[in-house]
C-alpha positions, 0 to 999 in steps of 0.5 A: 512533491508534498504528495509523496509523504502522503502516500508513503508514510501510511505504507511504511506505517503499515509495513511497520505494524504487521509484526506487532499485529501478527502477535494476535493469533487470529491476525497471524492466522490471517496472515498465514493463510493469505501470505505465508508469513509475516515477512511475505505479507510485507514483501507482498505489499511492497512488491505490488506497490513498487510493481504498479506505483510507477508503471505509468498507469492512471492516465488516459494515455502514456502521453498524459501520464508523463515520463517524470515524477509527475507521471509516476505520481499519478501511477501511485495515486492510481495504486492508492484508489485501487488499495481497497481491491487488494488481497492485503487491504484487511492489514491496512484497516487492522494497522489503522489505515483510514486513508492517504489524507487522513489520520493514521489511527493506532 
């Protein structure tokens, strides 16, 4: 269960950094083209996380995934492993994201 903050803290940091990032006109343009508004960008990230981080994915089958917190952690780590394929990944990088196990650069 010590993994939960390692997953959530970087996501929270990015969500909180988006308005500050959008003060830069080039980043604001990127956000507008990809997501519409700052709020929409934040919602896109959160909706994708909540949709996929608890869906039972990441295990070889439903039974191995489990139905309790361990199964949800498997799904959450699976989402983390696919982050670099997401349309909003550049926002994570601009916010200083380096990984779920490393430091968070400002």
